[in-house]
C-alpha positions as semicolon CSV with decimal commas, in nm:
position;residue;x (nm);y (nm);z (nm)
1;X;1,727;4,063;-2,795
2;X;1,465;4,354;-2,924
3;X;1,516;4,696;-2,849
4;X;1,291;4,649;-2,564
5;X;1,425;4,389;-2,408
6;X;1,786;4,631;-2,380
7;X;1,590;4,832;-2,285
8;X;1,537;4,710;-1,999
9;X;1,809;4,545;-1,894
10;X;1,970;4,849;-1,931
11;X;1,705;5,027;-1,631
12;X;1,758;4,648;-1,418
13;X;2,095;4,686;-1,440
14;X;2,066;5,064;-1,282
15;X;1,819;4,994;-1,091
16;X;2,071;4,743;-0,938
17;X;2,338;4,933;-0,914
18;X;2,139;5,217;-0,798
19;X;2,031;4,906;-0,499
20;X;2,403;4,820;-0,468
21;X;2,506;5,201;-0,363
22;X;2,187;5,233;-0,083
23;X;2,298;4,944;0,070
24;X;2,667;5,088;0,082
25;X;2,602;5,390;0,203
26;X;2,372;5,217;0,519
27;X;2,652;5,020;0,560
28;X;2,877;5,303;0,566
29;X;2,661;5,542;0,816
30;X;2,637;5,279;1,076
31;X;2,953;5,264;1,064
32;X;3,004;5,630;1,085
33;X;2,691;5,622;1,377
34;X;2,858;5,358;1,536
35;X;3,217;5,524;1,552
36;X;3,010;5,869;1,660
37;X;2,836;5,686;1,937
38;X;3,173;5,570;2,098
39;X;3,332;5,933;2,104
40;X;3,060;6,069;2,258
41;X;3,064;5,856;2,518
42;X;3,397;5,902;2,567
43;X;3,455;6,267;2,569
44;X;3,135;6,229;2,814
45;X;3,357;5,988;3,054
46;X;3,653;6,190;2,978
47;X;3,487;6,471;3,147
48;X;3,306;6,302;3,399
49;X;3,662;6,133;3,503
50;X;3,848;6,397;3,549
51;X;3,570;6,678;3,724
52;X;3,568;6,370;4,011
53;X;3,948;6,403;4,008
54;X;3,973;6,739;4,042
55;X;3,653;6,780;4,293
56;X;3,931;6,499;4,477
57;X;4,213;6,719;4,467
58;X;4,100;7,055;4,495
59;X;4,144;7,134;4,866
60;X;4,443;6,939;4,885
61;X;4,826;7,106;4,994
62;X;5,027;6,890;4,808
63;X;5,091;6,788;4,475
64;X;5,164;6,455;4,718
65;X;4,880;6,468;4,879
66;X;4,722;6,504;4,527
67;X;4,854;6,270;4,402
68;X;4,689;5,987;4,680
69;X;4,418;6,126;4,609
70;X;4,333;6,116;4,216
71;X;4,464;5,799;4,295
72;X;4,244;5,721;4,492
73;X;3,974;5,758;4,275
74;X;4,089;5,613;4,029
75;X;4,121;5,289;4,177
76;X;3,953;4,982;4,040
77;X;3,969;4,659;4,182
78;X;4,219;4,445;4,223
79;X;4,535;4,540;4,215
80;X;4,776;4,401;4,002
81;X;5,076;4,473;3,786
82;X;4,867;4,642;3,586
83;X;4,653;4,838;3,747
84;X;4,981;4,954;3,914
85;X;5,082;5,128;3,629
86;X;4,856;5,232;3,443
87;X;4,786;5,446;3,801
88;X;5,129;5,581;3,773
89;X;5,144;5,690;3,452
90;X;4,792;5,801;3,524
91;X;5,005;6,018;3,818
92;X;5,112;6,235;3,531
93;X;4,750;6,416;3,441
94;X;4,714;6,438;3,819
95;X;4,998;6,667;3,891
96;X;4,914;6,864;3,579
97;X;4,549;6,919;3,732
98;X;4,702;7,048;4,083
99;X;4,966;7,276;3,864
100;X;4,648;7,436;3,746
101;X;4,470;7,461;4,094
102;X;4,760;7,613;4,252
103;X;4,859;7,937;4,036
104;X;4,932;8,137;4,273
105;X;5,259;7,926;4,394
106;X;5,413;7,953;4,042
107;X;5,278;7,643;3,964
108;X;5,082;7,713;3,680
109;X;4,946;7,466;3,386
110;X;4,750;7,593;3,103
111;X;4,433;7,371;2,978
112;X;4,642;7,263;2,670
113;X;4,927;7,153;2,975
114;X;4,624;6,936;3,136
115;X;4,507;6,819;2,814
116;X;4,799;6,721;2,630
117;X;4,907;6,480;2,966
118;X;4,571;6,318;2,921
119;X;4,635;6,275;2,542
120;X;4,948;6,147;2,641
121;X;4,833;5,919;2,891
122;X;4,552;5,796;2,622
123;X;4,783;5,732;2,388
124;X;4,977;5,586;2,587
125;X;4,701;5,333;2,758
126;X;4,621;5,242;2,325
127;X;4,959;5,184;2,250
128;X;5,031;4,920;2,547
129;X;4,715;4,796;2,531
130;X;4,422;4,579;2,339
131;X;4,192;4,930;2,341
132;X;4,093;5,294;2,486
133;X;4,093;5,316;2,829
134;X;3,739;5,482;2,879
135;X;3,631;5,113;2,739
136;X;3,611;5,030;3,113
137;X;3,397;5,267;3,160
138;X;3,140;5,081;2,973
139;X;2,945;4,906;3,229
140;X;2,870;5,031;3,603
141;X;2,950;4,822;3,882
142;X;2,885;4,886;4,171
143;X;3,010;4,922;4,506
144;X;2,965;4,581;4,729
145;X;3,010;4,710;5,069
146;X;3,268;4,586;5,318
147;X;3,149;4,396;5,614
148;X;3,438;4,251;5,920
149;X;3,211;3,941;6,073
């Protein structure tokens, strides 16, 4: 082996290593972008959903009515045992949100309390289901009008 071929072999090896490093970096970046994209989407879904719930319960007179109004907004299509369980757990989030809207009654709830309730709901959901709650908002499903004949 000549010194030139040894030198060229070393350069080829360095080029191959640099190529592998670049490919690995691109895979890592693609995964990171995918993760950040999902986190952004979930953050917006969380914001929009909680804003809708908040608007629905803002004018309610009692916690019981607030929970009923919030759960009416949170409902999705078919009644099922699983849906009922999810709504039962979500009602604690609505209660905290209602308490934050009624500080004059001495029931005030802080943003930290509301965040904790929502976090606990999300953790419960993830522990009992295969994915995050917010995945259900992945596809828009238009409302189907009800028609009586």
